Every structure is written in structure tokens, then in C-alpha cells.
BALUM-543449 format. One record per residue: residue in three letters; z, y, x of N, C-alpha, C, O, CB in turn. Coordinates in nm, 2 decimals, m for minus. Glycine has a CB too. Example, Ala and Ser with C-alpha at 12.3 -4.5 7.8 and 13.67 -1.06 7.14 Angstrom:
# BALUM-543449
- res	n_zz	n_yy	n_xx	ca_zz	ca_yy	ca_xx	c_zz	c_yy	c_xx	o_zz	o_yy	o_xx	cb_zz	cb_yy	cb_xx
- Ala	0.78	m0.57	1.32	0.78	m0.45	1.23	0.78	m0.33	1.32	0.85	m0.33	1.42	0.90	m0.45	1.13
- Ser	0.71	m0.22	1.28	0.71	m0.11	1.37	0.79	0.00	1.29	0.80	0.11	1.34	0.57	m0.06	1.41
END
This chain:
# BALUM-543449
- res	n_zz	n_yy	n_xx	ca_zz	ca_yy	ca_xx	c_zz	c_yy	c_xx	o_zz	o_yy	o_xx	cb_zz	cb_yy	cb_xx
- Met	m0.02	0.80	1.27	0.01	0.66	1.27	m0.11	0.59	1.32	m0.22	0.63	1.32	0.05	0.61	1.13
- Thr	m0.09	0.47	1.38	m0.19	0.39	1.43	m0.19	0.25	1.38	m0.10	0.21	1.30	m0.18	0.39	1.59
- Gly	m0.28	0.17	1.41	m0.28	0.03	1.37	m0.38	0.00	1.26	m0.45	0.10	1.21	m0.15	m0.01	1.33
- Glu	m0.40	m0.12	1.23	m0.49	m0.16	1.13	m0.45	m0.11	0.99	m0.34	m0.11	0.96	m0.51	m0.31	1.13
- Arg	m0.55	m0.07	0.91	m0.53	m0.03	0.77	m0.54	m0.15	0.68	m0.63	m0.23	0.69	m0.63	0.08	0.73
- Trp	m0.44	m0.16	0.59	m0.43	m0.27	0.50	m0.44	m0.23	0.35	m0.40	m0.12	0.32	m0.30	m0.35	0.52
- Val	m0.49	m0.32	0.27	m0.47	m0.31	0.12	m0.34	m0.38	0.10	m0.33	m0.50	0.14	m0.60	m0.37	0.04
- Ala	m0.25	m0.32	0.04	m0.11	m0.38	0.03	m0.06	m0.35	m0.11	m0.08	m0.24	m0.17	m0.02	m0.34	0.14
- Arg	0.02	m0.44	m0.16	0.10	m0.42	m0.28	0.24	m0.39	m0.24	0.30	m0.46	m0.16	0.10	m0.55	m0.38
- Leu	0.29	m0.27	m0.29	0.43	m0.23	m0.26	0.51	m0.25	m0.39	0.48	m0.18	m0.49	0.43	m0.08	m0.21
- Asp	0.61	m0.33	m0.39	0.70	m0.35	m0.50	0.82	m0.25	m0.47	0.89	m0.27	m0.37	0.75	m0.49	m0.51
- Ala	0.84	m0.15	m0.55	0.94	m0.05	m0.53	1.08	m0.11	m0.54	1.11	m0.18	m0.63	0.92	0.06	m0.63
- Ala	1.16	m0.07	m0.44	1.30	m0.11	m0.44	1.36	m0.05	m0.56	1.36	0.07	m0.59	1.37	m0.06	m0.31
- Gly	1.43	m0.13	m0.64	1.49	m0.09	m0.77	1.39	m0.06	m0.88	1.43	m0.01	m0.98	1.57	0.04	m0.74
- Gly	1.26	m0.09	m0.85	1.16	m0.07	m0.96	1.12	0.07	m0.98	1.06	0.10	m1.08	1.20	m0.13	m1.08
- Asp	1.16	0.17	m0.89	1.13	0.31	m0.91	1.01	0.35	m0.84	1.02	0.40	m0.72	1.25	0.39	m0.86
- Val	0.89	0.33	m0.90	0.76	0.36	m0.83	0.75	0.51	m0.80	0.71	0.55	m0.70	0.65	0.32	m0.92
- Ala	0.80	0.60	m0.90	0.79	0.74	m0.87	0.87	0.78	m0.75	0.83	0.86	m0.67	0.84	0.82	m1.00
- Gly	0.99	0.72	m0.74	1.08	0.75	m0.63	1.02	0.70	m0.50	1.02	0.77	m0.39	1.21	0.69	m0.65
- Leu	0.96	0.58	m0.50	0.89	0.53	m0.38	0.78	0.63	m0.34	0.77	0.66	m0.22	0.83	0.39	m0.41
- Leu	0.69	0.67	m0.43	0.58	0.76	m0.39	0.63	0.89	m0.34	0.57	0.95	m0.25	0.49	0.78	m0.51
- Ala	0.74	0.94	m0.40	0.80	1.07	m0.35	0.85	1.05	m0.21	0.84	1.15	m0.13	0.91	1.11	m0.44
- Arg	0.91	0.94	m0.17	0.97	0.92	m0.04	0.88	0.87	0.06	0.89	0.89	0.18	1.09	0.83	m0.05
- Ala	0.77	0.80	0.02	0.68	0.73	0.11	0.58	0.83	0.17	0.56	0.83	0.30	0.61	0.62	0.05
- Gly	0.52	0.92	0.09	0.43	1.02	0.14	0.31	0.96	0.22	0.32	0.86	0.29	0.50	1.11	0.23
- Gly	0.19	1.02	0.20	0.08	0.98	0.28	0.01	0.85	0.24	m0.07	0.80	0.32	0.11	0.98	0.42
- Leu	0.04	0.79	0.13	m0.02	0.67	0.09	m0.15	0.70	0.01	m0.15	0.79	m0.07	0.08	0.58	0.00
- Asp	m0.25	0.61	0.03	m0.37	0.62	m0.05	m0.35	0.52	m0.16	m0.38	0.40	m0.14	m0.50	0.59	0.05
- Val	m0.31	0.57	m0.28	m0.28	0.48	m0.39	m0.41	0.44	m0.46	m0.49	0.53	m0.50	m0.18	0.55	m0.49
- Trp	m0.43	0.31	m0.47	m0.55	0.26	m0.54	m0.52	0.22	m0.68	m0.60	0.23	m0.77	m0.61	0.14	m0.47
- Glu	m0.40	0.17	m0.71	m0.36	0.13	m0.84	m0.21	0.16	m0.86	m0.13	0.15	m0.76	m0.38	m0.02	m0.87
- Arg	m0.17	0.20	m0.98	m0.03	0.22	m1.00	0.01	0.14	m1.12	m0.06	0.15	m1.23	0.00	0.38	m1.02
- His	0.12	0.07	m1.11	0.18	m0.01	m1.22	0.32	0.04	m1.24	0.37	0.12	m1.17	0.17	m0.16	m1.19
- Asp	0.39	m0.02	m1.34	0.52	0.02	m1.37	0.62	m0.01	m1.26	0.71	0.07	m1.24	0.57	m0.05	m1.50
- Asp	0.60	m0.12	m1.19	0.70	m0.16	m1.09	0.64	m0.17	m0.95	0.71	m0.21	m0.86	0.75	m0.29	m1.13
- Ala	0.51	m0.14	m0.93	0.45	m0.15	m0.80	0.32	m0.07	m0.79	0.27	m0.02	m0.89	0.41	m0.30	m0.77
- Val	0.28	m0.05	m0.67	0.15	0.02	m0.64	0.07	m0.06	m0.55	0.12	m0.14	m0.46	0.17	0.16	m0.59
- Val	m0.06	m0.05	m0.56	m0.15	m0.11	m0.46	m0.21	0.01	m0.38	m0.26	0.11	m0.43	m0.27	m0.19	m0.52
- Val	m0.20	0.00	m0.25	m0.23	0.11	m0.16	m0.32	0.07	m0.04	m0.33	m0.05	m0.02	m0.10	0.18	m0.10
- Ala	m0.38	0.16	0.02	m0.44	0.14	0.15	m0.35	0.22	0.25	m0.33	0.34	0.23	m0.59	0.19	0.16
- Ala	m0.30	0.16	0.35	m0.21	0.22	0.44	m0.22	0.16	0.58	m0.25	0.04	0.60	m0.07	0.22	0.39
- Asp	m0.18	0.24	0.68	m0.18	0.20	0.82	m0.06	0.10	0.83	0.04	0.11	0.77	m0.16	0.32	0.91
- Glu	m0.08	0.00	0.92	0.02	m0.10	0.95	0.16	m0.04	0.98	0.26	m0.08	0.94	m0.02	m0.20	1.06
- Asp	0.16	0.07	1.07	0.28	0.13	1.11	0.35	0.19	0.99	0.48	0.19	0.98	0.25	0.24	1.21
- His	0.28	0.25	0.89	0.34	0.31	0.77	0.40	0.20	0.69	0.51	0.22	0.64	0.23	0.39	0.69
- Leu	0.33	0.09	0.67	0.39	m0.02	0.59	0.51	m0.08	0.66	0.61	m0.10	0.59	0.28	m0.14	0.58
- Ala	0.51	m0.09	0.79	0.63	m0.14	0.86	0.75	m0.05	0.84	0.86	m0.09	0.83	0.60	m0.16	1.01
- Glu	0.72	0.08	0.84	0.83	0.18	0.82	0.89	0.17	0.68	1.01	0.18	0.67	0.78	0.32	0.85
- Leu	0.80	0.15	0.58	0.85	0.14	0.44	0.95	0.01	0.43	1.05	0.02	0.37	0.74	0.12	0.34
- Glu	0.91	m0.09	0.50	0.99	m0.21	0.50	1.12	m0.19	0.57	1.23	m0.22	0.52	0.91	m0.33	0.57
- Arg	1.11	m0.13	0.69	1.23	m0.10	0.77	1.33	m0.02	0.70	1.45	m0.04	0.70	1.19	m0.03	0.90
- Arg	1.28	0.08	0.62	1.37	0.17	0.55	1.42	0.11	0.42	1.50	0.17	0.35	1.30	0.31	0.52
- Gly	1.37	0.00	0.38	1.41	m0.07	0.26	1.35	0.00	0.13	1.41	m0.01	0.02	1.55	m0.08	0.25
- Leu	1.24	0.07	0.14	1.19	0.15	0.03	1.10	0.06	m0.06	1.09	0.08	m0.18	1.11	0.26	0.08
- Ala	1.04	m0.05	0.00	0.95	m0.14	m0.08	0.94	m0.27	m0.01	0.97	m0.29	0.11	0.81	m0.07	m0.09
- Arg	0.91	m0.37	m0.09	0.87	m0.50	m0.04	0.72	m0.49	m0.03	0.65	m0.46	m0.13	0.92	m0.62	m0.14
- Val	0.67	m0.52	0.09	0.53	m0.50	0.12	0.46	m0.64	0.12	0.50	m0.73	0.19	0.51	m0.43	0.25
- Glu	0.35	m0.65	0.05	0.27	m0.77	0.05	0.13	m0.72	0.10	0.05	m0.66	0.03	0.26	m0.84	m0.09
- Arg	0.10	m0.76	0.22	m0.03	m0.72	0.28	m0.14	m0.81	0.22	m0.13	m0.94	0.24	m0.03	m0.73	0.44
- Leu	m0.23	m0.76	0.15	m0.33	m0.84	0.08	m0.45	m0.87	0.17	m0.49	m0.99	0.18	m0.38	m0.77	m0.04
- Glu	m0.51	m0.77	0.24	m0.62	m0.79	0.33	m0.65	m0.66	0.40	m0.62	m0.55	0.35	m0.74	m0.85	0.26
- Pro	m0.71	m0.67	0.52	m0.74	m0.55	0.59	m0.85	m0.47	0.51	m0.93	m0.52	0.44	m0.80	m0.58	0.73
- Val	m0.83	m0.34	0.51	m0.92	m0.25	0.43	m1.07	m0.27	0.47	m1.15	m0.28	0.38	m0.89	m0.10	0.46
- Ala	m1.10	m0.29	0.60	m1.24	m0.31	0.64	m1.30	m0.44	0.58	m1.41	m0.44	0.54	m1.24	m0.32	0.80
- Glu	m1.22	m0.55	0.57	m1.26	m0.67	0.51	m1.29	m0.65	0.36	m1.38	m0.70	0.30	m1.17	m0.78	0.53
- Phe	m1.19	m0.58	0.30	m1.21	m0.55	0.15	m1.34	m0.48	0.13	m1.41	m0.51	0.04	m1.09	m0.47	0.10
- Leu	m1.36	m0.37	0.20	m1.48	m0.29	0.18	m1.61	m0.37	0.21	m1.71	m0.35	0.14	m1.47	m0.16	0.27
- Asp	m1.61	m0.45	0.32	m1.72	m0.53	0.35	m1.75	m0.63	0.23	m1.87	m0.64	0.19	m1.70	m0.61	0.48
- Arg	m1.65	m0.69	0.18	m1.67	m0.78	0.07	m1.72	m0.72	m0.06	m1.79	m0.78	m0.14	m1.53	m0.85	0.04
- His	m1.68	m0.60	m0.08	m1.71	m0.53	m0.21	m1.83	m0.43	m0.19	m1.86	m0.36	m0.29	m1.59	m0.46	m0.26
- Gln	m1.89	m0.42	m0.08	m2.00	m0.32	m0.05	m2.11	m0.35	m0.15	m2.16	m0.47	m0.16	m2.04	m0.33	0.09
- Gly	m2.16	m0.25	m0.22	m2.27	m0.27	m0.31	m2.23	m0.30	m0.45	m2.32	m0.30	m0.54	m2.36	m0.37	m0.26
- Glu	m2.11	m0.33	m0.47	m2.06	m0.36	m0.61	m2.05	m0.23	m0.69	m2.02	m0.13	m0.63	m1.93	m0.44	m0.61
- Thr	m2.08	m0.24	m0.82	m2.06	m0.13	m0.91	m1.96	m0.16	m1.01	m1.94	m0.28	m1.04	m2.19	m0.08	m0.97
- Thr	m1.89	m0.06	m1.07	m1.79	m0.09	m1.17	m1.85	m0.07	m1.31	m1.78	m0.08	m1.41	m1.67	0.00	m1.15
END
């Protein structure tokens, strides 16, 4: 896949996060919730998830910007 990488929230169609993760494949999952996941993924991958109706995608910010903003932070 090509294109910009995004931090995105994926709301699973039908609220089935396990099913979304099983069908989506190749996602870098950063957070998992009951009805959604936060991932880092290529724009093409996100567009394909939308096209197939597997998830509602909310692009939060480009991964590079997120990493720049949080560089040097500790948890």
C-alpha cells in the first residue's frame, strides 16, 4: 500500500471490533475499545476499509505529525 500514514479511529460496522480486526488485517493497533480501535494505517488501507463498509474511519492526524508533537514525551 502507498500514501500517507494516518492515526485514525475505526468504528466497527455493527460494533464488532474483533470481526473488523479479523477482516482488516495489517493494522497497527494503538488502542482497542469495545466499539472502536485507534490505528496507524496507510491512506489506501483506510480508504479500502471504508469502501468495503467494514468501518467508519475518522482520520485524526498524520502519523508523522503525531510523532513530531509527542517526541520526547514519556508515559
